[in-house]
C-alpha positions in Angstrom: 71.5 -25.0 -6.9 68.5 -23.0 -6.8 69.3 -19.2 -6.9 67.2 -17.5 -4.5 67.3 -13.7 -4.3 69.8 -11.9 -1.9 69.2 -12.9 1.4 71.6 -10.2 2.8 69.9 -7.9 5.4 68.5 -4.9 4.6 70.5 -2.1 6.1 67.4 0.1 7.0 65.8 -2.7 8.9 68.8 -3.4 10.5 68.7 0.7 11.9 65.2 -0.1 12.7 65.8 -3.1 14.6 68.8 -1.2 16.6 66.5 1.7 17.4 64.1 -1.0 19.0 66.7 -2.7 20.8 67.4 0.6 22.5 64.0 1.5 23.2 63.3 -1.8 24.7 66.8 -1.3 26.8 65.5 1.5 28.6 62.0 0.2 29.2 61.0 -2.6 31.7 59.9 -6.0 30.6 56.2 -7.1 31.2 55.4 -10.5 32.4 51.8 -11.9 32.1 50.5 -15.2 34.1 47.7 -15.9 31.7 44.9 -18.3 32.1 41.3 -19.3 31.0 39.8 -18.0 34.3 40.0 -17.4 37.9 41.4 -20.2 40.2 43.9 -21.8 37.6 46.7 -20.8 39.9 48.2 -17.9 38.0 49.0 -15.6 41.4 50.4 -18.7 43.0 52.5 -19.4 40.3 53.5 -15.9 40.1 54.4 -15.7 43.8 56.1 -18.9 43.4 58.4 -17.5 40.8 58.7 -14.3 43.3 60.3 -16.4 46.1 62.6 -18.1 43.6 63.8 -14.8 42.6 64.2 -13.6 46.1 66.6 -16.3 47.2 68.5 -15.8 43.9 69.5 -12.3 45.6 66.9 -10.3 43.0 65.5 -6.9 44.2 61.9 -7.9 44.2 58.8 -6.2 46.0 55.0 -7.0 45.8 52.9 -3.9 44.8 49.6 -5.6 45.0 48.4 -9.1 45.5 44.6 -10.6 45.6 44.9 -13.8 47.7 40.9 -13.4 47.6 41.2 -15.4 51.0 43.2 -18.1 49.3 45.7 -19.3 52.7 47.9 -21.3 50.2 48.6 -18.4 48.1 48.8 -16.2 51.3 51.6 -18.2 52.6 53.5 -17.7 49.8 54.0 -13.7 50.2 55.9 -14.4 53.7 59.5 -13.1 53.1 58.4 -10.7 50.0 58.7 -6.9 50.7 55.3 -5.3 50.2 54.5 -1.8 49.5 51.7 -0.2 51.6 48.7 0.1 49.9 46.9 3.8 49.2 43.8 4.4 51.1 40.9 6.0 49.4 37.2 6.8 49.7 34.5 6.0 47.3 31.0 6.7 47.7 31.7 6.8 51.6 33.4 3.4 51.5 37.3 2.9 52.4 39.0 1.4 49.6 43.0 0.2 49.2 44.3 1.0 46.1 47.8 0.0 44.3 50.0 2.9 45.2 52.0 3.9 42.3 53.8 6.5 43.5 54.9 4.7 46.1 56.3 2.0 43.6 58.1 4.8 41.5 59.8 6.2 44.3 61.3 2.7 45.6 61.9 1.6 41.9 62.7 -2.2 42.8 64.2 -4.6 39.9 61.1 -6.6 39.6 57.3 -5.5 41.0 54.4 -7.4 41.2 51.0 -6.0 40.3 48.1 -8.4 40.4 44.8 -8.4 38.4 46.0 -6.3 35.3 42.7 -5.9 34.4 41.5 -3.9 37.8 39.7 -0.8 37.5 41.0 2.1 40.0 39.2 3.9 41.9 37.7 7.5 41.2 40.3 9.9 41.8 43.4 7.8 40.9 45.8 8.9 38.3 44.8 6.3 35.7 41.4 4.8 35.5 42.7 1.2 34.8 45.8 -0.9 36.5 47.2 -1.8 32.8 47.9 2.0 32.5 49.9 2.0 36.0 51.7 -0.9 34.5 52.7 1.2 31.5 54.1 3.8 33.9 55.9 1.4 35.6 57.4 0.1 32.8 58.5 3.5 31.2 60.1 4.2 34.5 62.6 0.8 33.5 60.8 -1.4 36.2 60.4 -5.0 35.1 56.5 -5.8 36.1 55.0 -9.3 36.7 51.0 -9.5 36.4 48.4 -11.9 35.8 45.3 -11.9 33.3 42.4 -14.1 32.3 41.3 -14.5 28.8 37.8 -12.8 29.4 39.5 -9.9 30.1 41.1 -9.4 26.6 38.9 -6.5 24.6 38.6 -8.2 21.8 37.1 -11.4 23.0 34.5 -9.5 25.3 31.7 -10.1 23.0 33.0 -13.6 22.4 33.3 -14.5 25.8 29.9 -13.0 26.4 28.1 -15.1 24.0 29.6 -18.4 25.4 29.0 -17.7 29.0 26.1 -15.2 28.8 27.9 -13.1 31.5 29.1 -9.7 30.8 32.7 -8.9 31.7 33.0 -5.2 32.2 36.9 -4.9 33.3 38.8 -5.3 29.8 42.3 -4.9 28.9 43.5 -3.8 25.2 44.9 -6.6 23.3 47.7 -4.4 22.2 48.9 -4.9 26.1 49.1 -8.7 25.7 50.9 -8.6 22.3 53.5 -6.1 23.7 54.4 -8.5 26.8 57.9 -9.7 26.7 57.0 -13.1 28.5 53.9 -14.9 28.6 53.5 -17.6 30.8 50.3 -20.3 30.4 49.0 -21.0 33.8 46.6 -24.1 32.7 44.7 -26.6 34.1 41.7 -29.0 33.1 38.2 -28.2 33.6 37.8 -31.2 35.6 40.7 -29.8 38.1 39.2 -26.7 38.2 35.7 -27.3 39.1 37.2 -29.9 42.1 39.1 -26.7 43.1 35.8 -24.5 43.2 34.0 -27.3 45.2 36.9 -27.2 47.6 36.9 -23.7 48.4 40.1 -22.9 46.8 38.5 -20.5 44.3 36.1 -18.4 46.0 34.3 -18.3 49.4 31.1 -20.7 49.4 28.9 -18.2 48.5 30.6 -17.0 45.7 31.4 -20.7 44.6 27.9 -21.4 44.5 27.0 -18.9 42.7 30.1 -19.2 40.0 29.3 -23.2 39.4 25.6 -22.3 38.5 26.8 -19.4 36.0 30.4 -18.8 34.9 32.0 -22.1 36.1 30.1 -24.7 33.9 32.0 -27.2 32.0 31.3 -26.3 28.5 32.5 -22.7 29.5 35.6 -23.6 31.0 36.5 -25.8 28.3 35.8 -23.2 25.4 37.6 -20.5 27.5 40.6 -23.1 27.8 40.4 -23.3 23.9 40.5 -19.4 23.4 43.5 -19.0 26.0 45.6 -21.7 24.2 45.1 -20.3 20.8 45.9 -16.6 22.0 48.9 -17.9 23.5 50.2 -19.7 20.6 49.4 -16.4 18.3 52.0 -14.6 20.7 54.3 -17.4 20.4 54.2 -17.4 16.8 54.9 -13.6 16.7 58.1 -14.5 18.8 59.1 -17.2 16.2 58.8 -15.0 13.4 60.6 -12.2 15.1 63.3 -14.6 16.1 64.0 -16.0 12.2 63.9 -12.2 11.0 66.7 -11.5 13.6 68.6 -14.2 13.0 67.8 -14.6 9.3 66.5 -18.0 9.1 65.8 -18.9 5.9 64.4 -22.4 5.9 60.4 -22.5 7.2 59.7 -23.7 10.4 56.4 -25.6 10.3 55.4 -24.4 13.6 51.7 -22.9 12.5 51.3 -24.0 9.2 50.3 -21.0 7.5 49.3 -20.9 3.6 50.9 -18.9 0.8 48.2 -18.8 -2.3 50.0 -18.3 -5.7 48.3 -16.3 -7.6 48.6 -16.9 -11.6 47.6 -14.9 -14.5 45.6 -17.6 -16.1 41.9 -17.6 -15.4 40.6 -19.8 -12.5 43.2 -18.2 -10.4 40.2 -17.1 -8.3 39.6 -20.8 -7.2 43.1 -21.1 -6.1 42.3 -17.9 -3.5 38.9 -19.2 -2.7 40.5 -23.0 -1.6 43.5 -21.4 0.2 40.9 -19.2 2.3 38.9 -22.2 2.9 41.8 -24.1 4.1 42.9 -21.4 6.4 39.4 -21.6 7.8 39.4 -25.1 8.5 42.9 -25.2 9.9 42.3 -21.6 11.9 46.0 -20.4 10.6 46.7 -17.4 9.0 47.3 -17.0 5.0 48.7 -14.7 2.4 48.5 -14.4 -1.5 51.4 -13.3 -3.6 51.4 -12.8 -7.2 54.5 -12.6 -8.9 55.1 -9.8 -12.0 58.0 -11.1 -14.3 58.8 -9.6 -17.7 56.9 -12.4 -19.5 53.8 -11.4 -17.4 54.3 -7.8 -18.0 53.4 -8.4 -21.6 50.2 -9.7 -20.9 47.2 -7.6 -22.6 45.2 -5.4 -20.5 42.2 -7.2 -19.7 44.4 -10.2 -18.0 45.9 -8.0 -15.8 43.1 -6.4 -14.5 41.7 -9.7 -14.0 45.0 -10.5 -12.0 44.4 -7.2 -10.0 40.9 -8.3 -9.4 41.6 -11.8 -8.0 44.4 -10.0 -5.7 41.4 -7.8 -4.5 39.3 -10.7 -3.9 42.1 -12.3 -1.7 42.1 -9.1 0.5 38.7 -9.4 1.0 38.7 -12.6 2.0 41.2 -12.0 4.9 44.6 -12.4 3.1 47.8 -10.1 3.4 48.5 -9.8 -0.4 51.5 -8.8 -2.0 53.0 -8.0 -5.8 56.5 -9.1 -6.2 58.9 -8.5 -9.3 61.7 -10.6 -10.4 62.5 -12.9 -13.5 61.8 -16.1 -11.8 58.2 -16.5 -10.3 59.0 -19.7 -8.6 62.0 -18.5 -6.6 60.4 -15.4 -5.8 57.4 -17.2 -4.3 59.5 -19.8 -2.5 61.6 -16.7 -1.0 58.1 -14.9 0.2 57.0 -18.3 1.9 60.5 -18.3 3.8 60.1 -14.8 4.5 56.5 -15.1 6.1 57.0 -18.7 7.5 54.5 -20.4 5.4 54.6 -24.1 5.2 52.0 -25.0 2.7 51.7 -23.4 -1.0 48.5 -23.5 -2.7 48.8 -23.2 -6.8 46.4 -23.6 -9.7 46.5 -27.0 -11.6 48.2 -26.3 -15.3 45.8 -26.8 -17.9 47.4 -28.7 -20.4 46.4 -31.1 -23.1 48.0 -32.9 -26.3 51.1 -31.4 -27.5 51.2 -28.4 -25.1 53.1 -30.2 -22.6 55.7 -31.1 -25.1 56.9 -27.4 -25.1 55.1 -26.0 -21.6 58.4 -27.1 -20.0 58.3 -27.8 -16.0 55.0 -26.7 -14.4 55.1 -24.2 -11.2 54.5 -27.2 -8.9 57.7 -28.8 -10.1 59.5 -25.7 -10.0 58.3 -25.3 -6.5 59.2 -28.8 -5.0 62.7 -28.5 -7.0 63.5 -25.3 -5.1 62.0 -25.8 -1.5 61.8 -29.6 -0.9 60.3 -29.3 2.5 57.5 -27.2 1.7 53.6 -28.8 1.4 52.4 -27.8 -2.2 48.7 -28.3 -3.0 47.7 -28.1 -6.3 43.9 -26.6 -7.3 41.9 -27.9 -10.0 40.0 -26.1 -12.2 36.2 -25.2 -11.6 34.1 -25.2 -15.0 31.2 -24.0 -13.3 32.6 -21.0 -11.2 31.3 -17.6 -12.3 33.7 -15.5 -14.6 35.6 -13.1 -12.9 35.4 -9.8 -13.7 37.8 -6.8 -13.2 36.9 -4.5 -10.1 37.5 -1.0 -12.1 35.6 -1.3 -15.9 37.6 0.1 -18.7 36.2 2.2 -21.3 36.2 1.7 -24.8 39.2 4.5 -25.2 41.2 2.7 -22.8 41.0 -0.6 -24.4 41.8 1.0 -27.9 44.7 2.4 -25.9 46.0 -0.7 -24.4 45.7 -2.5 -27.6 47.4 -0.2 -30.0 49.7 1.2 -27.3 52.4 -1.3 -28.1 52.4 -0.6 -32.2 54.8 2.0 -32.2 57.6 0.2 -30.5 57.2 -2.7 -32.7 57.5 0.3 -35.5 60.7 1.3 -34.0 62.1 -2.1 -34.1 61.3 -2.1 -38.0 62.8 1.1 -38.5 66.1 0.5 -36.5 66.6 -2.7 -38.9 66.3 -0.5 -42.0 68.3 2.2 -40.8 71.1 -0.3 -39.6 70.9 -2.0 -43.3 71.1 1.5 -45.0 74.0 2.4 -42.7 75.9 -0.9 -43.2 75.6 -0.7 -47.2 78.0 2.1 -48.0 80.6 0.4 -45.4 80.6 -3.0 -47.1 83.8 -2.5 -49.5 85.7 -1.1 -46.2 84.5 -3.5 -43.4 84.2 -7.5 -43.3 81.0 -9.0 -42.6 82.0 -10.0 -39.2 81.8 -6.2 -38.5 78.3 -5.9 -40.2 77.3 -8.0 -37.7 78.4 -6.4 -34.7 76.4 -3.4 -36.1 73.0 -5.3 -36.5 73.8 -6.8 -32.8 74.1 -3.3 -31.6 70.7 -2.6 -32.9 69.1 -5.4 -31.3 70.8 -4.3 -27.9 69.6 -0.8 -28.3 66.2 -1.9 -29.3 65.8 -4.3 -26.4 67.0 -1.6 -23.6 64.7 1.0 -25.4 61.5 -0.9 -26.1 61.5 -4.2 -24.4 61.7 -8.1 -25.4 59.1 -8.5 -27.9 60.4 -5.7 -30.4 64.0 -6.8 -29.6 62.8 -10.5 -30.9 61.6 -9.0 -34.0 64.7 -6.8 -34.4 66.7 -10.1 -34.2 65.0 -11.8 -36.9 64.5 -8.7 -39.3 68.6 -8.2 -38.7 69.5 -11.7 -39.2 67.3 -11.6 -42.8 68.8 -8.3 -44.0 72.2 -9.2 -43.5 71.3 -12.2 -45.3 69.7 -10.6 -48.0 71.6 -7.4 -48.7 75.1 -8.5 -47.6 75.8 -12.3 -48.0 76.6 -13.7 -51.5 74.8 -13.9 -53.7 73.2 -10.7 -52.6 69.5 -9.6 -52.7 68.8 -13.4 -52.6 67.9 -15.5 -49.0 70.3 -18.3 -51.1 73.4 -18.9 -49.0 76.4 -20.0 -51.5 78.7 -20.9 -48.3 77.0 -23.2 -45.8 79.3 -21.6 -43.0 76.8 -18.8 -43.0 73.9 -20.8 -41.6 75.9 -20.8 -38.5 76.7 -17.3 -38.9 72.6 -16.8 -38.8 72.2 -19.2 -36.0 74.7 -17.7 -33.9 73.3 -14.1 -35.0 69.8 -14.8 -34.2 70.5 -17.1 -30.7 72.9 -13.9 -29.4 70.3 -11.4 -30.6 67.4 -13.0 -28.7 69.8 -13.5 -25.8 71.0 -10.1 -25.6 67.4 -8.9 -25.9 66.2 -11.1 -23.1 69.1 -10.0 -20.7 68.5 -6.4 -21.8 64.7 -6.5 -21.4 65.3 -8.1 -17.9 67.6 -5.4 -16.6 65.4 -3.2 -17.8 62.3 -4.6 -16.0 64.4 -4.9 -13.1 65.6 -1.1 -13.3 62.1 0.2 -13.6 60.9 -1.8 -10.6 63.6 -0.2 -8.8 63.0 3.1 -10.0 59.3 3.0 -9.1 60.1 1.7 -5.6 62.7 4.5 -5.0 60.0 7.0 -6.3 57.4 5.9 -3.8 59.9 6.2 -1.1 61.1 9.7 -2.5 57.9 10.7 -2.4 57.1 9.6 1.1 60.3 11.4 2.3 59.6 14.5 0.5 56.0 14.7 2.2 57.0 13.8 5.7 60.1 16.8 5.4 57.4 19.1 4.1 54.7 18.4 7.0 57.2 18.8 9.4 57.5 22.3 8.9 54.0 23.0 8.3 52.2 25.0 11.3 48.6 25.3 9.9 45.9 23.0 8.9 45.8 24.8 5.3 49.2 24.0 4.9 48.8 20.5 5.4 46.0 20.1 3.6 48.1 22.2 0.6 51.2 19.7 0.9 49.2 16.4 1.2 46.9 17.3 -2.0 49.8 18.0 -4.1 51.7 14.9 -3.0 48.8 12.6 -3.8 48.6 14.1 -7.1 52.2 13.9 -7.5 51.8 10.2 -7.2 48.4 9.4 -8.6 47.8 12.4 -10.8 44.1 13.2 -11.5 42.6 15.5 -8.6 42.8 14.8 -5.1 41.0 16.8 -1.8 42.0 16.8 1.9 38.9 17.5 3.7 39.3 18.4 7.4 36.8 18.7 10.3 36.0 21.6 12.2 35.3 22.6 15.6 32.2 20.5 15.7 33.8 17.5 14.5 32.0 18.0 10.8 33.7 17.8 7.4 34.6 21.0 5.9 33.7 20.9 2.1 35.2 22.5 -0.4 33.0 25.7 -1.6 33.2 24.6 -5.3 33.5 20.8 -5.3 34.9 19.2 -8.6 32.4 17.4 -10.8 31.4 13.8 -9.7 32.4 14.7 -6.1 29.8 13.2 -3.4 29.9 14.7 0.0 27.6 12.0 1.2 30.1 9.2 0.4 32.9 11.3 2.0 31.0 11.8 5.2 30.3 8.3 5.1 33.7 7.3 4.7 34.3 9.9 7.9 31.6 8.5 10.0 32.6 4.7 9.6 36.4 5.1 9.4 36.2 3.0 5.8 37.5 3.4 2.5 34.2 3.9 0.0 33.7 4.8 -3.4 36.3 3.8 -6.4 37.7 0.4 -6.1 35.8 -0.6 -2.8 33.1 -2.6 -2.0 31.1 0.4 -0.8 29.3 2.6 -3.4 32.2 1.3 -5.8 30.2 2.8 -8.9 31.6 6.6 -7.7 34.7 7.9 -9.6 36.2 9.4 -6.4 38.1 7.2 -4.2 37.4 8.1 -0.7 39.9 7.3 2.4 39.7 8.4 6.0 42.5 10.3 7.5 43.0 8.0 10.6 45.3 9.4 13.3 46.6 7.7 16.3 43.8 9.5 18.6 40.8 9.7 16.1 40.0 10.4 12.5 40.8 13.5 11.1 39.0 14.1 7.6 39.1 12.3 4.7 41.2 12.4 1.5 39.4 11.9 -1.8 41.4 11.0 -4.7 40.2 10.6 -8.5 43.3 9.0 -9.8 44.7 9.4 -13.6 44.2 5.3 -14.0 41.7 3.9 -11.8 43.0 0.3 -12.2 46.3 1.7 -10.0 44.0 1.3 -7.0 44.1 -2.5 -7.0 47.4 -2.8 -6.8 48.5 -3.6 -3.3 51.5 -1.7 -3.6 50.0 1.6 -4.9 47.0 1.1 -2.1 49.8 0.8 0.4 51.5 4.0 -1.0 48.0 5.9 -0.7 47.4 4.7 2.9 50.8 5.8 4.1 50.3 9.2 2.6 46.9 9.4 4.1 48.3 8.2 7.6 51.2 10.8 6.9 48.9 13.5 6.5 46.4 12.7 9.4 49.2 12.4 11.7 50.4 15.9 10.6 46.6 17.2 10.8 46.7 16.1 14.7 50.0 17.5 15.4 49.0 21.0 14.2 45.9 20.3 16.3 47.7 19.7 19.5 50.2 22.3 18.8 47.1 24.8 18.8 45.9 23.2 22.2 49.3 23.5 23.7 49.6 27.3 22.5 46.2 28.0 24.4 47.3 26.3 27.4 50.5 28.3 27.6 48.5 31.5 27.0 46.1 30.5 29.8 48.8 29.3 32.0 50.4 33.1 31.7 47.2 34.8 32.0 46.8 32.5 35.2 50.3 33.2 36.6 49.9 37.2 35.4 46.3 37.3 37.3 47.7 35.5 40.5 51.0 37.8 40.5 48.5 40.8 40.3 46.2 39.4 43.1 49.1 39.0 45.4 50.5 42.5 44.5 47.7 44.1 45.1 46.8 42.5 48.0 49.8 43.2 49.7 49.7 46.6 48.9 46.0 46.9 50.6 46.4 44.9 53.3 48.6 47.1 55.5 46.3 50.6 55.0 43.4 48.2 55.5 44.8 47.0 58.7 45.3 50.6 60.0 41.5 50.9 59.3 40.2 48.2 60.9 42.1 49.6 63.8 40.8 53.0 63.5 37.4 52.0 63.5 37.9 49.7 66.4 39.6 52.5 68.4 36.6 55.0 67.3 34.0 52.2 68.8 35.9 52.3 72.2 36.5 55.9 72.3 35.7 58.0 75.1 33.3 59.4 75.5 31.6 56.3 73.5 30.2 57.4 70.8 25.7 57.4 70.5 23.5 57.6 68.0 24.1 57.3 64.3 27.7 58.2 64.9 27.9 54.6 66.9 26.1 52.9 63.7 28.6 54.5 61.3 31.6 53.1 63.4 30.2 49.7 63.7 29.5 49.6 59.9 32.8 50.9 58.9 34.1 48.2 61.1 32.4 45.4 59.5 32.9 46.5 56.4 36.4 46.8 56.7 36.6 43.3 58.0 34.8 41.9 55.0 37.5 43.5 52.8 40.2 42.1 55.0 38.7 38.6 54.4 38.3 38.9 51.0 42.0 40.2 50.7 43.2 37.5 52.7 41.6 35.0 50.6 43.1 36.4 47.3 46.1 36.3 49.2 45.8 32.6 50.3 44.5 32.1 46.2 47.8 33.4 45.0 50.0 31.3 47.5 48.3 28.5 46.3 48.0 28.7 42.9 51.8 29.3 43.0 52.6 26.3 45.2 54.0 28.4 47.9 52.2 26.8 50.9 53.8 23.8 52.2 51.8 21.3 54.7 52.9 21.1 58.4 51.4 18.2 59.7 51.2 17.4 63.3 48.8 15.0 65.3 46.1 17.6 66.1 42.9 17.1 68.2 40.0 17.7 65.9 38.0 19.4 68.8 40.6 22.2 69.3 40.7 23.1 65.5 37.0 23.0 65.5 36.7 25.1 68.5 39.4 27.7 67.3 37.7 28.1 63.8 34.2 28.9 65.5 36.2 31.7 67.4 37.6 33.0 64.4 34.4 33.1 62.6 32.5 35.2 65.4 32.6 38.3 63.4 31.3 36.7 60.2 28.3 34.7 62.2 27.6 37.8 64.3 25.8 35.9 67.1 24.0 33.1 65.0 24.4 29.7 67.2 26.6 27.1 66.1 26.2 23.2 67.3 28.9 20.4 67.5 28.7 16.8 66.9 31.6 14.9 67.9 32.3 11.7 69.6 34.1 11.8 73.2 36.6 9.3 71.6 37.4 11.1 68.8 41.2 10.5 68.1 43.8 12.3 67.1 44.2 13.3 63.2 47.5 14.3 61.5 46.8 17.2 59.3 47.7 20.7 59.1 45.9 22.7 62.0 46.4 26.2 60.6 45.3 25.3 57.1 42.2 23.2 58.3 41.3 25.8 60.4 41.0 28.2 57.7 38.9 25.7 55.7 36.3 25.7 58.8 36.3 29.5 58.5 35.3 29.8 55.2 32.9 27.0 55.4 31.0 29.0 58.4 31.3 32.4 56.7 29.5 30.7 53.7 27.2 29.2 56.0 26.3 32.8 57.4 26.1 34.1 54.2 23.9 32.1 52.3 22.6 29.9 55.3 20.3 30.3 58.0 20.7 29.0 61.7 21.9 26.7 63.6 25.1 26.2 61.6 26.1 22.3 62.7 29.4 20.7 62.9 29.6 17.0 62.7 33.2 14.9 62.9 33.4 10.7 63.0 35.7 8.9 61.9 36.3 5.6 59.7 39.2 2.8 59.5 40.9 5.2 57.3 39.7 8.8 57.2 38.3 11.8 59.1 34.9 12.9 58.0 33.8 16.4 58.8 30.6 18.0 57.9 29.3 21.7 58.0 25.4 22.3 57.6 23.5 25.3 57.6 19.2 25.1 57.6 19.0 27.5 54.9 17.4 27.1 51.5 20.1 25.0 50.4 22.1 24.9 47.1 20.3 26.4 43.8 18.7 24.8 41.6 20.5 25.4 38.8 23.7 24.0 40.3 22.1 20.4 40.8 24.7 17.7 39.2 27.1 20.3 39.1 27.7 20.8 42.6 31.6 20.6 41.8 31.6 23.8 40.0 30.8 25.5 43.4 35.0 25.2 43.9 36.0 27.0 40.9 37.7 30.3 41.2 35.6 33.4 41.3 32.5 31.0 41.0 29.2 32.0 43.0 26.2 29.9 43.8 24.2 33.2 43.1 25.8 35.1 40.6 23.4 38.3 40.6 23.6 38.4 44.7 23.9 41.3 47.2 25.7 39.4 49.5 29.2 40.5 49.1 32.0 37.8 48.2 34.1 37.1 44.8 33.5 33.3 45.1 37.3 32.4 46.2 36.4 31.0 49.7 35.2 27.4 48.5 38.1 27.4 45.9 40.7 28.1 48.8 39.0 25.2 50.8 39.6 22.7 48.0 43.3 23.3 47.2 43.5 23.2 51.0 41.9 19.8 51.0 43.5 18.4 47.7 46.7 19.3 49.5 45.8 16.8 52.4 44.8 14.3 49.7 41.6 14.5 50.8 38.1 15.3 49.2 35.4 17.9 49.9 32.1 17.4 48.1 28.9 20.1 48.4 25.0 18.8 48.4 21.7 19.1 50.0 21.0 18.1 53.3 18.2 15.7 54.0 16.3 17.9 56.4 17.0 21.3 54.3 20.3 23.4 54.1 23.2 23.0 52.3 26.3 20.8 53.7 29.6 20.6 52.8 31.7 17.3 53.4 35.1 16.7 53.9 37.0 13.8 53.9 40.6 13.4 55.3 43.1 10.1 55.0 44.1 9.1 58.7 45.9 6.4 60.1 46.2 5.5 63.7 48.4 7.7 66.1 51.4 6.1 67.7 50.9 4.7 70.8 52.7 7.2 72.9 50.1 10.0 71.5 47.2 7.9 71.7 48.1 7.0 75.5 
């Protein structure tokens, strides 16, 4: 029976799986009805399933459904609870949008939200409907939706090239990948075109245009193939997840993925090229793996560098690469194929001829076929004319010499150990039997194998047998053996020494691999722990540089960005450091320099610090051993370190932003509190002052001359100051959330008339004209607050405009539109294109103006209109002057009020 690696589940993986399951249990499930194009029946299928769920007693609600005028689809809505749509105005048009807040408040078990790629109206909480769906899922609501393949972001360019039509509404591929269920709704192109002609897809005019452009048979065939492949990819991911969850070892040939087996011999690059070509022809994913065994570790440096270059070639050709460690390469490759669900193995054909076939043993193909008889194995022939493959990192002469002479001391120690044991055992010969002397030599072989590896252990075994025969077996000082039985002793001693050395060296190899993995994991753990306590970007850079140097030696630099999104370079950069390469890596978000395909002549390796939101800087590394960057595990370690540093930099950045926001909020709260306190303290004496001034004007006998003018000016200034204090109080209450709406059905004419009467002191006799239809219906709003809005707008027109002032009102199907216009010079030219700034607090149209005011009136207007879920905009009227337009949502009044 084959000896496979331990297949017991990893405890860390089990913990991660439990955490994922707990997170998924709290989150709602997303079901997507997926199709090649409009008209395949996605909404119809979704509503059909909804009717079945309703009959089964499940709490199911329709959030928004687009029937596109199809009667068959509309009929399936019968009996389903539907949420009312939210009325919104965009560019003067009344639009109906999905009401996210109503859905969250209702919180059904299942919610139907059609048209996943839909763009929401400006002013909605999220710009895209798929973002609404994400919020619903986080709230624990299951969502059903529909999506066409042309709306996937990654396929936008592909679909555009096929159809010649630009698709503007897209959905990130991660939304589809994260869906719990994908139901493919598919029809043939001929049937879809028949539906189009029958008017079951679009209205007649739209159908005619669609048939000439998008709905051509070739387009539909191509889109159908893409949809089928995209669905198959999602299903394959589900298959792999299920196999990992259930610990299923046998390969399920559902996709036909390929695993290229990289060997140490020349021609391995041909194996990689063949695997890449097969994967491209079959349109399947592929992987490449190299197994580092104790025997392969004894290869010379040039061969190992060539193997690393072949692994890098596989990465460039699109493979997911891995370097495995084990004593049996075939068993490790079979285990990797089972883990990745690869049904086809691509191996190089062994170049054997003549007598070499006698001692070569079974080929890798035979071993793989024995261990996994269900896998397909493809042997790749040797290409004589293929170019010689050079290492990706060139080695210096000193490094080559160091590699050649690195093993000499180990063999010298093997010789020295044999000599030492001989010297130690010679004086003990009169006191010990030869069997005990043999044990000393075997112990020496084990110690050499444990310390120096398999090669020195084999040399020590031969030397120890020879020394025992020459110095201790009669006749001594001769290799002649007087007793034939000692031949067996020599043979057993040699075999035991070789086997012991082999096993000890294998255990030493496994221990070294485990220790290396432990060091990498410990390094990541320590860096994560240290970065979690960092509060400044400078601390993150210092910790990151120290961690990279501990792992790779050499020099390391962490370059971060400034406020202008520019890399901050060191004042004294190290030698050979190139700032332009670092900037290129930052701008293009790609690694560059050493061991890459971009500017590979550099001695530094530059890797961008990619955080979840954006690139936060560059990590520059000049490793002690450049060849380390060719090992996938080492490169993955470097990428993980860079990602941890980037995430820490982003966390520190948002901590700074949060602190600034807290300071701004506290400053705003303090300012509002001061305004409210000052306003309350000023309002009482100010009211008394206005009363005294008015009493002085009405005094008997009446004032005349300069005294009358002074009394009138005193009254006007006091009223202006009173209006200012009132605005301050209103703004403070609105900012603190102290104003609640008291909506009632109101007559617009009465509120407008009341506002004109209240604004008479500010209008000072200026004419106000109204334009309102006689059949203006009742509208539901807070009359007191809306009167305040109109008063502020009339006072603003009196200050900055010219008479006459006009107030116009009309209604649309879902909104009330009020416009206040003057005939003055209009808005300042400096505010053109930035009219929204007028509604900010303490903002005035003319900063250096003699007109009294502090710029709070329009801010109060906007706050009140926003509280009514309306909109206020400013602009220049067509005939001159400034115009402020208020749009409030409305609904039809009850029948009794209408009568």
